[in-house]
C-alpha positions as CSV (number, residue, x, y, z in Angstrom):
1,X,88.5,93.6,85.0
2,X,88.3,96.3,87.8
3,X,85.2,97.8,89.2
4,X,86.0,101.0,87.3
5,X,86.1,99.2,84.0
6,X,82.8,97.5,84.8
7,X,81.2,100.9,85.3
8,X,82.8,102.3,82.2
9,X,81.8,99.4,80.0
10,X,78.2,99.1,81.3
11,X,75.4,99.6,78.8
12,X,73.9,103.1,78.8
13,X,70.7,103.4,80.6
14,X,71.2,100.6,83.1
15,X,71.4,101.5,86.7
16,X,70.8,100.0,90.1
17,X,67.1,100.4,91.2
18,X,66.9,103.2,93.6
19,X,64.9,106.3,94.3
20,X,65.7,109.5,92.3
21,X,67.8,111.3,95.0
22,X,69.4,108.1,96.4
23,X,70.3,107.0,92.9
24,X,71.9,110.4,92.0
25,X,73.8,110.4,95.3
26,X,75.1,106.9,94.9
27,X,76.1,107.6,91.3
28,X,78.1,110.7,92.4
29,X,79.9,108.8,95.1
30,X,80.6,105.7,93.0
31,X,83.9,106.9,91.4
32,X,85.3,107.8,94.8
33,X,84.5,104.3,96.1
34,X,85.8,102.5,93.0
35,X,89.1,104.3,92.7
36,X,89.7,104.0,96.5
37,X,88.9,100.3,96.3
38,X,91.3,99.9,93.4
39,X,94.2,101.3,95.5
40,X,93.2,99.0,98.4
41,X,93.1,96.0,96.0
42,X,96.6,96.8,94.8
43,X,97.8,97.0,98.4
44,X,96.1,93.7,99.4
45,X,97.4,91.8,96.5
46,X,101.0,93.0,96.9
47,X,102.2,92.1,100.4
48,X,105.8,92.3,99.3
49,X,105.3,96.0,98.6
50,X,103.8,96.5,102.0
51,X,106.7,94.7,103.7
52,X,109.4,96.4,101.7
53,X,107.8,99.8,102.3
54,X,108.7,99.4,106.0
55,X,112.3,98.2,105.5
56,X,113.8,101.6,104.9
57,X,112.0,103.4,107.7
58,X,112.8,100.6,110.2
59,X,116.5,100.5,109.2
60,X,116.5,104.3,109.4
61,X,115.0,104.2,112.9
62,X,116.8,101.2,114.4
63,X,120.2,101.4,112.8
64,X,120.8,105.2,112.6
65,X,118.9,105.9,115.8
66,X,120.7,103.3,117.8
67,X,124.1,104.2,116.4
68,X,123.7,107.9,117.2
69,X,122.1,107.2,120.5
70,X,125.2,105.2,121.4
71,X,127.5,107.9,120.1
72,X,125.6,110.5,122.2
73,X,126.1,108.3,125.2
74,X,129.9,108.5,124.8
75,X,129.6,112.2,124.4
76,X,127.5,112.7,127.6
77,X,124.1,112.5,125.8
78,X,124.2,116.2,124.9
79,X,120.6,117.4,124.7
80,X,119.1,114.3,123.0
81,X,118.7,111.7,125.7
82,X,116.8,109.3,123.4
83,X,117.6,109.9,119.8
84,X,115.4,107.0,118.6
85,X,112.3,108.7,120.1
86,X,113.3,112.0,118.5
87,X,113.8,110.2,115.2
88,X,110.5,108.4,115.2
89,X,108.2,111.2,113.9
90,X,110.5,111.7,110.9
91,X,110.6,107.9,110.3
92,X,106.8,107.8,110.5
93,X,106.5,110.5,107.9
94,X,109.0,108.7,105.7
95,X,106.9,105.6,105.8
96,X,103.9,107.3,104.3
97,X,105.5,109.4,101.6
98,X,106.5,106.7,99.1
99,X,103.2,104.8,99.0
100,X,101.2,108.1,98.8
101,X,103.3,109.4,95.9
102,X,103.0,106.0,94.1
103,X,99.5,107.0,93.2
104,X,100.9,109.8,91.0
105,X,103.1,107.2,89.3
106,X,100.2,104.9,88.7
107,X,98.3,107.8,87.1
108,X,101.2,108.5,84.7
109,X,101.3,104.8,83.9
110,X,97.5,104.8,83.4
111,X,97.9,107.5,80.8
112,X,100.8,105.6,79.1
113,X,98.8,102.3,78.9
114,X,95.5,103.9,77.8
115,X,93.6,103.3,81.1
116,X,93.3,107.0,81.6
117,X,91.2,107.4,78.4
118,X,88.6,105.0,79.9
119,X,88.4,107.2,83.0
120,X,88.1,110.4,80.9
121,X,85.2,109.1,78.8
122,X,83.2,107.9,81.9
123,X,80.1,109.8,82.9
124,X,81.6,110.8,86.2
125,X,83.0,114.3,86.9
126,X,86.7,114.4,86.4
127,X,87.2,116.0,89.8
128,X,85.8,112.8,91.4
129,X,88.5,110.8,89.7
130,X,91.3,112.9,91.1
131,X,89.7,113.0,94.6
132,X,89.1,109.2,94.5
133,X,92.7,108.6,93.7
134,X,93.8,111.0,96.4
135,X,91.8,109.4,99.1
136,X,93.0,105.9,98.0
137,X,96.6,107.0,98.1
138,X,96.2,108.7,101.5
139,X,94.6,105.6,103.0
140,X,97.5,103.5,101.7
141,X,100.0,105.8,103.3
142,X,98.1,105.8,106.5
143,X,98.2,101.9,106.6
144,X,102.0,102.1,106.4
145,X,101.9,104.7,109.2
146,X,99.7,102.5,111.3
147,X,102.0,99.5,110.9
148,X,105.0,101.7,112.1
149,X,103.0,103.1,115.0
150,X,102.3,99.5,116.1
151,X,106.1,99.0,116.7
152,X,106.6,102.4,118.2
153,X,107.6,100.8,121.5
154,X,111.1,100.3,120.2
155,X,111.5,104.1,120.3
156,X,110.0,104.5,123.7
157,X,106.6,105.6,122.3
158,X,103.7,104.9,124.7
159,X,100.6,103.1,123.5
160,X,97.8,105.6,124.5
161,X,94.7,106.9,122.8
162,X,96.8,109.9,121.6
163,X,98.1,107.6,118.9
164,X,94.7,107.9,117.2
165,X,95.4,111.7,116.9
166,X,98.9,110.9,115.5
167,X,97.3,108.5,113.0
168,X,94.9,111.3,111.8
169,X,97.9,113.6,111.4
170,X,99.7,110.9,109.5
171,X,96.6,110.6,107.2
172,X,96.7,114.3,106.6
173,X,100.4,114.3,105.7
174,X,99.8,111.3,103.4
175,X,97.0,113.1,101.7
176,X,99.3,116.1,101.2
177,X,101.9,113.9,99.6
178,X,99.3,112.2,97.4
179,X,97.9,115.6,96.3
180,X,101.3,116.9,95.3
181,X,102.1,113.6,93.6
182,X,98.8,113.8,91.6
183,X,99.6,117.5,90.7
184,X,103.0,116.3,89.3
185,X,101.3,113.4,87.5
186,X,98.8,115.7,85.6
187,X,101.7,118.0,84.7
188,X,104.4,115.6,83.8
189,X,103.4,113.0,81.1
190,X,106.6,111.0,80.8
191,X,107.1,108.1,83.3
192,X,110.9,108.5,83.4
193,X,110.7,112.3,84.0
194,X,108.1,111.8,86.8
195,X,110.3,109.3,88.6
196,X,113.4,111.5,88.3
197,X,111.4,114.5,89.8
198,X,110.0,112.3,92.6
199,X,113.4,110.8,93.5
200,X,115.0,114.3,93.5
201,X,112.3,115.7,95.7
202,X,111.4,113.2,98.4
203,X,114.8,112.8,100.1
204,X,115.6,116.5,100.3
205,X,112.2,117.2,101.8
206,X,112.9,114.7,104.5
207,X,116.5,115.8,105.2
208,X,115.5,119.5,105.5
209,X,112.4,118.9,107.6
210,X,113.9,118.6,111.1
211,X,113.4,114.9,111.0
212,X,117.0,114.0,112.0
213,X,118.1,117.1,113.9
214,X,116.4,119.9,115.9
215,X,115.0,122.6,113.6
216,X,116.4,125.4,115.7
217,X,119.8,127.0,116.0
218,X,120.9,126.0,112.5
219,X,123.3,128.0,110.2
220,X,121.6,130.8,108.3
221,X,121.0,129.2,105.0
222,X,120.0,125.8,106.5
223,X,117.6,127.5,108.9
224,X,115.9,129.3,106.1
225,X,115.5,126.1,104.0
226,X,114.1,124.1,107.0
227,X,111.6,126.9,107.9
228,X,110.4,127.1,104.3
229,X,109.9,123.3,104.0
230,X,106.2,122.5,104.6
231,X,107.1,119.1,105.8
232,X,108.9,120.6,108.7
233,X,105.6,121.6,110.2
234,X,104.1,118.1,109.7
235,X,107.1,116.5,111.5
236,X,106.9,119.0,114.3
237,X,103.2,118.5,114.8
238,X,103.6,114.7,114.9
239,X,106.5,115.0,117.3
240,X,104.7,117.2,119.7
241,X,101.6,114.9,119.6
242,X,103.3,111.6,120.1
243,X,103.1,110.2,123.7
244,X,106.7,109.4,124.7
245,X,109.8,110.8,126.3
246,X,110.1,114.5,127.2
247,X,112.5,115.0,124.3
248,X,109.5,115.1,122.0
249,X,108.2,118.2,123.5
250,X,111.2,120.0,124.9
251,X,112.0,123.6,124.1
252,X,115.2,122.4,122.3
253,X,113.4,120.2,119.8
254,X,110.2,122.2,119.2
255,X,110.1,124.3,116.0
256,X,110.6,128.0,116.7
257,X,109.8,130.9,114.3
258,X,111.7,133.8,115.8
259,X,110.6,133.7,119.4
260,X,107.3,132.0,118.7
261,X,106.4,128.3,118.9
262,X,103.6,127.7,116.3
263,X,100.7,125.7,117.8
264,X,100.0,122.3,116.4
265,X,96.6,123.5,115.1
266,X,98.4,126.2,113.0
267,X,100.9,123.7,111.6
268,X,98.1,121.3,110.6
269,X,96.2,124.2,109.1
270,X,99.1,125.0,106.9
271,X,99.2,121.3,105.7
272,X,95.5,121.5,105.0
273,X,95.9,124.7,102.9
274,X,98.8,123.1,100.9
275,X,96.7,120.0,100.3
276,X,93.6,121.9,99.2
277,X,95.7,124.1,96.9
278,X,97.5,121.0,95.3
279,X,94.2,119.2,94.9
280,X,92.5,122.2,93.4
281,X,95.2,122.8,90.8
282,X,95.5,119.1,90.0
283,X,91.7,118.8,89.5
284,X,91.6,121.9,87.3
285,X,94.5,120.6,85.1
286,X,93.0,117.1,85.0
287,X,89.6,118.5,83.9
288,X,91.3,120.1,80.9
289,X,93.3,117.1,79.9
290,X,92.5,115.0,76.9
């Protein structure tokens, strides 16, 4: 029985001894802690999931990056002197998206299996349930990102304190994915439909984010799609923050809107706005669910 079930099944009127204000504050924070801990427990008890979650990004980085790097060598290196370093930010984002969106899938399954009903009848605000799940999913995604950052040396990434900033950016992107996944989960009630929507959304988001090719100088339609993709700004922010080869911050690889290079702060601000909007709508819809 999970910690959440214990709280839901506890007899009315029983609470931990505490002062009035401390007790109310602890009660309000309890659902966040319980739901976050549930996601961490799932992660800890499923090491295979953790390992398999890194297989695709590492293959993407090592195999594709090495192959194209070798190809560019035979073509005179063109503008990308180290394609693996260029590819690393997109690979980092790829590593966090699946575990973050998995929280949305778990919510759909909770509804199907009846677990969601227990959450809905709990004395906690429904908004705290959504936010607890969001923070748990974002933390899970950040753990995957941290593991990939630890092997960043294979892509010529330097181990400096700036990696802590990159980890925070990764946490933000993970929270954005989790929020969008939860929004989809409170809107779509069928597991099969949700999985189809997720599978049809994640890969295009990655391919049209500038993760595998510079986001500038593209054909008209492709340029428009890339600039409208919010993930483009997350990849660009991570790429420009990572300590590594000059290719990460060169004029050819930085995102350009017209003749303007958006600053990293503005790009992160856009991600924060999207995350807040997705969480707000998801919370509103969840509060009205039965």
